[in-house]
C-alpha positions in Angstrom: 34.5 -15.1 -10.2 34.5 -13.4 -6.7 34.7 -15.9 -3.9 32.0 -14.3 -1.6 32.4 -17.0 1.0 36.0 -16.0 1.6 34.9 -12.3 1.7 32.3 -13.1 4.3 34.7 -15.2 6.4 37.1 -12.3 6.2 34.8 -9.8 7.8 35.8 -8.5 11.2 32.8 -7.4 13.1 31.9 -7.3 16.9 31.1 -10.8 18.1 27.7 -9.8 19.4 26.6 -8.5 15.8 27.8 -12.0 14.3 26.1 -14.0 17.1 22.8 -12.1 16.6 23.0 -12.6 13.0 23.6 -16.4 13.3 20.8 -16.8 15.7 18.5 -14.9 13.2 19.3 -17.3 10.4 16.7 -19.7 11.3 14.1 -17.2 10.8 15.3 -15.9 7.5 12.7 -16.1 4.7 14.0 -15.1 1.5 10.8 -14.1 -0.2 9.9 -11.9 2.7 13.3 -10.5 4.0 15.3 -9.9 0.8 12.5 -7.9 -0.8 12.3 -5.7 2.3 16.1 -5.2 2.3 16.6 -4.6 -1.4 13.7 -2.2 -2.1 11.1 -4.8 -3.3 13.6 -6.8 -5.4 14.4 -10.4 -5.1 17.5 -11.0 -7.3 19.3 -14.3 -7.6 22.0 -14.8 -4.8 24.9 -14.0 -7.2 23.4 -10.6 -7.7 22.0 -10.1 -4.1 25.2 -11.0 -2.3 27.3 -8.1 -3.7 24.5 -5.6 -3.0 24.2 -6.8 0.6 27.9 -6.7 1.0 27.9 -3.0 -0.1 25.1 -2.2 2.2 26.7 -3.9 5.1 30.1 -2.1 4.4 28.2 1.2 4.5 26.4 0.3 7.8 29.8 -0.7 9.2 31.3 2.6 8.4 28.3 4.4 10.0 28.6 2.2 13.1 32.4 3.0 13.5 31.7 6.8 13.1 28.9 6.7 15.6 26.5 8.1 13.1 23.1 8.9 14.7 21.4 7.3 11.7 22.9 4.0 12.3 20.6 1.1 13.1 21.9 -2.1 14.9 18.8 -3.8 14.0 19.1 -3.2 10.3 22.7 -4.1 10.4 21.7 -7.5 11.9 19.1 -8.0 9.3 21.5 -7.3 6.6 24.2 -9.6 8.0 21.4 -12.4 8.3 20.4 -11.9 4.7 24.1 -11.9 3.7 24.9 -15.1 5.5 21.8 -16.8 4.1 22.3 -15.8 0.6 25.9 -16.9 0.6 24.8 -20.4 1.5 22.6 -20.4 -1.7 25.5 -19.7 -4.0 26.6 -22.7 -5.9 30.0 -24.1 -4.8 32.8 -24.0 -7.2 35.1 -26.9 -7.1 38.5 -26.4 -8.7 40.6 -29.4 -9.2 44.3 -29.1 -10.1 
């Protein structure tokens, strides 16, 4: 099982992007926002997180290249959804 929380904490993005996403978390509405971001679909968090991670990685590449089609607003929306969806994942406790 992939530890999406660790992947998310390892993301290195500009502080302003992360700050904007954190501020937007309080306005996140899964039923509204996730459908818009994932083409009308609302999969479970274990399926939405990998899709959102992939989308965010592509957006980050566009940002770094200076691609004219890059949208900072969309990037923040994806980061908000990603942070919110990771919070919905069940916590796995491993005892040794």
